[in-house]
N, C-alpha and C positions, 0 to 999 in steps of 0.2 A: 626350326619349325615345330619340332616336338615340344619344346619348351613353351612356344606360343600357344599350342593346343592345351597344354596343362594349365597355363595361366588363364587362358580364355575360358576354360571349363570352370575355374574357380570364381571368376568375376561375377557371374550371375548370382551365385550363392551368397557371395559377400555383399553384393548390392541388395539382394533380397533381405538379408539380415539387417543391413543398415536401414533400409526402408521400413522394415518392421519396427526397429528401434525408434525411428523418428515418429512413426504413427503412434506407438505406445507413449512416447514422451508428449506428443501433442494432446493425447487424450487425458493425460494426468494433470490434475491440479492447476491448470492455468486460470488466473482470475478472470471473471467476466470483464468485458470491456465496458467502460462507462459510455452511456449514450448522451446525446446533446442535453437532454433534460437533467441528467445527473451532473453534467458540467455546470449548467446554469445554477442548479441547487447548491453545488459546492462553492460557487462564487458569491452567492447571495445570502446563505444562512449565517446567522449570528446568534450567540447566546443571548438569552433574554436579560440576564444580569448585565447592566451597563459597564461595570468595572471589568467583568470577565470578557465581555465583548470587546472592550478596548484592548485588552491583552491579546485576545485572539487575533484582532485585526493587525496589530503591529508585530506579532510573533509567529502566528500559525498560518494565517491566510495566504501568505505569499507562496507557500509550498502546498498546503493541503487544500487550496482552492484552485490550483493550476495543474492540469494533467501532465504538463511537460516536466514537472519536477519529479515525477514518479513516486511521490509520497502518496499514501492512501488518501483519497479525496474525502473531504468532509461529507458525511451523509451517504456515502456509497458503501453499503453493507458488505458486498462481496469482497472488498479490499480489506475490511476490518475484521471479518469473522475469523480468519486464521490467526490473526494477532490477538484477538480477545480470548481465543481458546488457550493461549499461553498464560493468561492471567494478568490482572492489573498490576501486581507487584513487578513482574518482568517488564511490562509496558512502561511503568513509572521509572524503572532503572534505565531503560533505553532513552527516555526523555532526559533524565539527569545526566547520563554519561555520553549521550549521543550514539547514533547508530547509522552506519553507511554514510549517506550525505547529510543526515541531520546532525547539526552541531550540538554539543552538550547544552542542555537546558533549552534547546529549541529556540534560541534567540530571546528567551524570556528569563533574564537573570533575576528579576524581582518576583517571579512566580513561586508560590509555595507548593509543597507536594499536594496539598488539598486542591489548589487551583489547577495544577497539572492533571490531577485525577478528574476534576470536573471538566476540563478541556477535552481530555481523551473521551470521557463519557459523551460529551456533546458531539464531538466529531464522529465517533463510532456509532452513535445511536440514531443515525438518520436525521440528525438535527433536532431530535426530540429532547425533551427534558430541558427546556429553556431556550428554544429557538424563537426568533422573532421574524 
């Protein structure tokens, strides 16, 4: 019985610390959630350059246009901002080498580094700079 009282006395403090940790984690850095308009935008935006749009459609759209993939959505700035802060050279290396679920070269084996850079800029720029 004494052991139960000691343990019972510690549980509220442990639960309080756990709840505080969860609240702190919830408040830290979670990406904004895309709204229906963001999803529609991600599904419909295309680069203005026809050749780049073709590569985007066959290589990028299947993930960056669908929220279920958990890839940053095309045109959804809150998902791209932390990635852009790391710099284009790192983003380009992630495309070349693959990262998490993204395969090396992002399914675009015929894309040049310049095309990858343009695709990243298109997807991360809210569809600006060449959207149609």
